[in-house]
C-alpha positions in Angstrom: 0.9 17.8 31.9 4.4 18.5 33.2 5.4 18.6 36.9 8.5 18.7 39.0 9.2 19.1 42.7 12.6 19.6 44.4 13.3 17.4 47.4 14.2 19.6 50.3 17.7 19.5 52.0 16.1 17.4 54.8 15.6 14.6 52.2 18.7 15.3 50.1 21.0 15.0 53.2 19.8 11.4 53.8 20.6 10.1 50.3 23.3 7.4 50.1 26.3 8.6 48.0 30.1 8.4 48.0 30.2 11.5 50.2 27.4 10.1 52.5 27.8 6.3 52.7 25.7 6.1 55.9 22.6 7.8 54.3 19.3 6.0 54.7 17.6 6.8 51.3 18.6 5.5 47.9 17.9 7.0 44.5 15.3 4.3 44.1 13.4 5.5 47.1 13.2 9.0 45.5 12.2 7.5 42.2 9.4 5.5 43.8 8.2 8.7 45.5 8.2 10.4 42.1 5.9 7.7 40.6 3.5 8.0 43.5 3.3 11.8 43.2 2.9 11.3 39.4 -0.2 9.2 40.0 -1.7 11.8 42.3 -1.1 14.7 40.0 -2.4 12.8 37.0 -5.6 12.0 38.8 -6.1 15.5 40.1 -5.7 17.2 36.6 -7.2 14.5 34.3 -10.3 12.3 34.3 -8.8 8.9 35.0 -11.9 7.2 36.6 -12.2 3.8 34.9 -9.1 4.3 32.8 -5.7 2.7 32.6 -2.8 5.2 33.0 0.7 4.0 31.9 3.8 5.5 33.4 7.3 4.9 32.2 10.2 5.0 34.7 14.0 4.5 34.2 14.5 3.1 37.7 14.0 -0.7 37.8 13.5 -1.0 41.6 10.8 1.6 41.5 9.1 -0.2 38.6 9.3 -3.5 40.4 7.9 -2.1 43.7 5.0 -0.4 41.9 4.3 -3.5 39.8 4.2 -5.9 42.7 2.8 -3.6 45.3 3.5 -5.2 48.7 6.8 -5.2 50.4 8.1 -6.6 53.7 10.4 -3.7 54.4 9.7 -1.3 57.2 11.5 1.5 55.3 9.7 4.4 53.5 9.0 2.1 50.5 6.2 0.4 52.5 4.5 3.8 53.2 4.9 5.0 49.6 3.4 1.8 48.2 0.5 2.0 50.7 -0.1 5.6 49.6 0.1 4.5 45.9 -2.6 1.9 46.6 -4.8 4.5 48.3 -4.4 6.8 45.3 -5.4 4.0 42.9 -8.4 3.1 44.9 -9.6 6.7 45.2 -9.1 7.5 41.6 -10.6 4.2 40.3 -7.7 4.0 37.9 -5.5 1.2 36.9 -2.0 2.7 37.2 0.5 0.6 35.3 4.2 1.2 35.2 6.9 -0.1 32.8 10.6 0.4 32.5 12.1 2.8 30.0 15.8 3.0 29.3 17.7 6.0 30.7 18.7 7.1 27.2 15.0 7.3 26.2 13.9 9.1 29.4 14.9 12.6 28.3 11.6 14.3 29.3 11.8 12.9 32.8 15.5 13.8 33.1 14.8 17.4 31.9 11.9 17.8 34.4 14.0 16.5 37.3 17.4 18.0 36.5 16.9 21.3 34.7 16.7 23.5 37.8 18.7 26.2 35.9 15.3 26.9 34.3 12.5 28.6 36.1 8.9 27.3 35.5 8.3 29.6 32.5 11.6 28.7 30.9 11.0 25.0 31.6 7.6 25.2 29.8 9.2 27.0 26.8 11.9 24.3 26.7 9.3 21.5 26.7 7.2 23.2 24.0 10.2 23.6 21.8 12.1 20.3 22.4 9.0 18.1 22.9 6.2 19.8 20.8 2.7 18.5 20.9 -0.7 19.7 19.7 -1.6 21.4 23.0 1.0 23.4 25.0 2.5 21.8 28.0 0.9 22.7 31.3 3.0 22.8 34.5 1.3 21.3 37.6 2.5 21.4 41.2 1.8 18.7 43.7 -0.7 19.6 46.5 1.0 20.9 49.6 -0.5 18.1 51.7 0.7 15.4 49.3 4.3 16.7 49.1 4.4 17.1 52.9 3.1 13.5 53.3 5.7 12.1 50.9 8.6 14.0 52.5 7.4 12.8 55.9 7.4 9.2 54.6 10.9 9.6 53.2 12.2 11.0 56.5 10.8 8.4 58.8 13.0 5.5 59.7 10.1 3.0 60.0 6.8 2.6 58.3 3.6 4.0 59.8 0.1 2.7 59.2 -1.3 6.2 58.2 -3.3 6.5 55.1 -3.7 9.5 52.9 -6.5 11.9 53.8 -9.5 11.8 51.4 -9.3 15.6 50.7 -6.2 15.0 48.6 -8.2 13.5 45.8 -11.1 14.7 43.6 -14.4 13.7 45.1 -16.3 11.0 43.3 -20.0 10.9 42.8 -21.5 7.4 42.7 -23.1 6.4 39.4 -26.5 4.8 38.9 -27.0 1.0 38.9 -27.3 -0.4 35.5 -29.8 -3.0 34.2 -29.3 -6.6 35.0 -26.8 -8.1 32.5 -28.4 -11.5 32.4 -32.2 -11.9 32.3 -33.7 -14.4 34.7 -34.2 -17.8 33.0 -37.4 -19.8 33.4 -35.5 -23.0 32.8 -33.4 -22.6 36.0 -35.2 -23.5 39.1 -34.7 -21.4 42.2 -33.1 -23.3 45.0 -35.4 -24.0 47.9 -33.5 -23.9 51.2 -33.6 -27.2 53.1 -32.8 -27.7 56.7 -29.7 -29.6 57.6 -30.2 -32.4 60.1 -28.6 -31.6 63.4 -28.7 -33.9 66.4 
């Protein structure tokens, strides 16, 4: 699976840079948003229920935030981590994240930086430069998800809102299995006794 999504000018205009030293968002905020969208896309296009998914990211703050989970900030990071937790819970997937050096993150860099290539040319690029048994498939984040993430990035303080359930694949409950430990005749059942009370 391959995905990319351009941050709109509304978000780009808030990024801290030499030209915009008073911006509210850092590159790490955007990288964290990317890891959250990655979780959602993976779960909506692959069967991850009960599995462990491992993501590599070249941004150390995003890796640290996703690894530890909670944050005391009121900035968008708190909302994004809350959304990541909702996604993990809904997908029943253990999403792990580790750091990868920038030099080794060529696929991530190509997906996020090669806007000179349209979707078809990007797929051709990945199939020729990063060949695999099956052809790459380009996925796009759901409109509700991308709108929610952009809204979180543009807010100055955290909200308590959770992701709506319709973002995620519905789950059907499984059947209960057999008891894992048979009842022993050697163990006596406890007989409840009354506690003396004046």
